[in-house]
C-alpha positions in Angstrom: 17.5 12.7 1.3 14.3 13.7 -0.4 12.1 11.6 1.8 9.4 14.0 2.1 7.8 16.2 -0.6 9.4 19.6 -0.7 6.2 21.4 0.3 6.0 19.2 3.5 9.6 19.5 4.3 9.2 23.4 4.2 6.0 23.1 6.3 7.8 21.1 9.0 10.8 23.5 8.8 8.5 26.6 9.4 6.5 24.8 12.0 9.7 23.9 14.0 11.0 27.4 13.9 7.5 28.6 15.3 7.3 26.0 17.9 11.0 26.6 19.0 10.1 30.2 19.4 7.0 29.6 21.5 9.2 27.3 23.6 11.9 29.8 24.2 9.4 32.5 25.3 7.8 30.2 27.6 11.0 29.2 29.2 12.4 32.8 29.1 9.5 34.2 31.0 9.4 31.4 33.6 13.1 31.0 33.9 12.8 27.2 33.8 13.0 24.3 31.3 9.3 23.7 30.7 7.2 23.1 27.7 3.9 23.8 29.3 1.6 26.6 28.2 0.8 29.1 30.9 -2.6 28.5 32.8 -3.0 32.0 34.2 -4.8 34.7 32.2 -2.1 37.3 32.8 0.9 35.2 31.8 -1.1 33.9 28.6 -1.5 37.6 27.5 2.1 38.4 28.1 3.2 35.2 26.0 0.8 36.2 23.2 2.1 39.8 23.1 5.6 38.7 23.1 4.8 36.5 20.0 3.3 39.5 18.2 -0.3 38.3 18.8 -3.1 40.7 19.8 -4.5 38.3 22.5 -4.3 34.9 23.9 -7.1 33.5 21.8 -5.4 34.5 18.4 -2.1 33.0 19.6 -3.9 29.9 20.6 -5.6 29.7 17.2 -2.2 30.0 15.5 -0.7 27.5 17.6 -3.4 24.9 17.1 -3.1 25.5 13.4 0.7 24.9 13.3 0.1 21.6 15.3 -2.6 20.5 13.0 -0.3 21.0 9.9 2.5 19.0 11.6 0.2 16.2 12.4 -1.3 16.2 8.8 2.5 15.7 7.6 3.1 12.9 10.1 -0.3 11.2 9.2 1.0 11.1 5.5 4.4 9.4 6.9 2.2 7.0 8.8 0.2 6.1 5.7 3.3 5.2 4.0 4.3 3.0 6.8 0.9 1.2 6.6 1.5 0.7 3.0 4.9 -0.9 3.7 3.0 -3.2 6.2 0.5 -4.0 3.6 3.4 -4.9 1.2 5.0 -7.1 3.8 1.8 -9.0 4.4 1.6 -9.9 0.5 5.2 -11.1 0.8 4.5 -13.3 3.8 1.4 -14.9 2.2 3.6 -16.1 -0.5 6.7 -17.0 1.4 4.7 -18.3 4.3 7.4 -17.4 6.8 5.0 -16.8 9.7 2.2 -19.0 11.2 -1.0 -19.9 9.5 -2.9 -17.6 12.1 -1.0 -14.6 10.9 -1.4 -15.5 7.2 -5.2 -15.8 7.7 -5.2 -12.2 9.3 -3.2 -11.1 6.3 -5.9 -12.4 3.9 -8.5 -10.4 5.9 -6.6 -7.4 5.4 -6.9 -7.9 1.5 -10.7 -8.4 2.0 -10.9 -12.2 1.6 -13.8 -14.1 2.9 -13.0 -17.6 2.8 -9.5 -17.1 4.3 -8.8 -20.6 5.1 -9.8 -21.8 1.5 -7.7 -19.2 -0.2 -4.6 -19.8 2.0 -5.0 -23.6 1.2 -5.2 -22.7 -2.6 -2.0 -20.5 -2.4 -0.2 -23.5 -0.6 -1.4 -26.1 -3.1 -0.4 -23.9 -5.9 3.1 -23.4 -4.5 3.6 -27.2 -4.1 2.1 -28.0 -7.5 4.2 -30.1 -9.9 4.4 -27.3 -12.5 5.6 -24.7 -9.9 8.2 -27.2 -8.5 9.6 -27.7 -11.9 10.3 -24.0 -12.5 13.8 -23.0 -13.1 15.6 -20.6 -10.7 14.7 -17.8 -13.1 11.1 -18.9 -13.3 10.8 -19.2 -9.5 12.2 -15.6 -9.0 9.6 -14.2 -11.5 6.8 -16.0 -9.4 8.2 -14.7 -6.2 7.7 -11.1 -7.8 4.4 -11.8 -9.4 2.6 -13.4 -6.5 2.8 -10.5 -4.0 1.7 -8.3 -6.7 -1.3 -10.5 -7.5 -2.3 -10.8 -3.8 -2.2 -6.9 -3.4 -4.2 -6.5 -6.6 -6.9 -8.8 -5.4 -8.0 -6.3 -2.8 -9.4 -4.2 -5.6 -11.7 -6.6 -6.8 -15.1 -7.5 -5.2 -14.7 -11.2 -5.3 -10.9 -11.8 -4.3 -11.4 -15.5 -3.2 -13.0 -16.5 -6.5 -10.6 -14.5 -8.6 -7.5 -15.9 -6.9 -8.8 -19.5 -7.5 -9.2 -18.9 -11.3 -5.8 -17.1 -11.5 -4.0 -19.8 -9.7 -5.4 -22.3 -12.1 -4.3 -20.1 -15.0 -0.7 -19.7 -13.7 -0.2 -23.5 -13.0 -1.4 -24.0 -16.7 1.3 -21.6 -18.0 3.9 -22.1 -15.4 6.1 -24.0 -17.9 6.2 -20.9 -20.1 8.2 -18.4 -18.0 7.6 -15.6 -20.7 3.9 -15.2 -19.7 4.4 -15.0 -16.0 7.3 -12.4 -16.7 4.8 -10.4 -18.8 2.6 -9.9 -15.8 5.3 -9.4 -13.3 6.9 -6.7 -15.4 3.7 -5.0 -16.6 1.4 -3.9 -13.7 -1.1 -2.6 -16.1 -1.4 -6.0 -17.9 -1.8 -7.6 -14.4 -4.5 -5.1 -13.4 -6.3 -5.7 -16.6 -6.1 -9.6 -16.1 -7.5 -9.1 -12.6 -10.4 -7.1 -13.7 -11.4 -9.6 -16.4 -10.8 -12.6 -14.3 -13.0 -11.0 -11.5 -15.8 -10.6 -14.1 -15.8 -14.0 -15.5 -13.8 -17.5 -15.3 -13.9 -17.4 -19.1 -10.8 -15.3 -19.6 -8.7 -17.6 -17.5 -9.9 -20.8 -19.2 -9.3 -19.2 -22.6 -5.7 -17.9 -21.7 -4.9 -21.5 -20.4 -5.7 -22.9 -23.9 -4.3 -20.0 -25.9 -1.5 -18.3 -23.8 -0.2 -16.5 -26.8 -3.1 -14.2 -26.1 -1.3 -12.9 -22.9 0.4 -10.2 -25.2 -3.1 -8.8 -25.9 -3.4 -7.8 -22.3 -0.7 -5.1 -23.0 -3.0 -3.5 -25.5 -6.5 -2.9 -24.4 -7.6 -1.6 -27.7 -7.0 -4.8 -29.5 -8.5 -6.8 -26.6 -11.8 -5.2 -27.0 -11.9 -5.0 -30.7 -14.7 -6.9 -32.3 -13.8 -10.2 -34.1 -13.2 -10.1 -37.9 -16.0 -11.7 -39.8 
């Protein structure tokens, strides 16, 4: 299924074989179904020798190392699950399918300070006349873009301010679906816009007046070129 990197899959396979071997030796010696390590010194030494270790301490060190490697792989999987949880939070903030209390907690997850004000801004934007007039195609574009925007805001130092600036911009250009599509389909352009909007409200005001310049977000070289005299 390729759900894990090959090196992690190989590590888990080797660890499983080792742990199964340890389990079998424990059960064979004690002649019972148990997974507990022996506590008496004599039995500890017998187990270590049977597994080709010089003594109990060297075996225990090897066992602890294998356990740590397994935990490290599981931690990676858990981190992926946390990312999926974060992705779900951004979807919820746009679709508002949960209670406001949960939405406010979601905003805290992304580093917002004025969570109440930011949630109100999102709701007002969603109910703005320009957004309400979107075609089905335009609405689907916005449904893709807004969760990306919310996730991206956690990377700026002033997410509340930046959110308000960008919502004003999006409302101004909502009738021209091509500009929102550009951002939804080009993560680098959205990241660039987030960075610039965080630094100053000027970029959002300027793009509201001249949305044709959205294309420049795809080319950072032209964006920062000096104006021709």
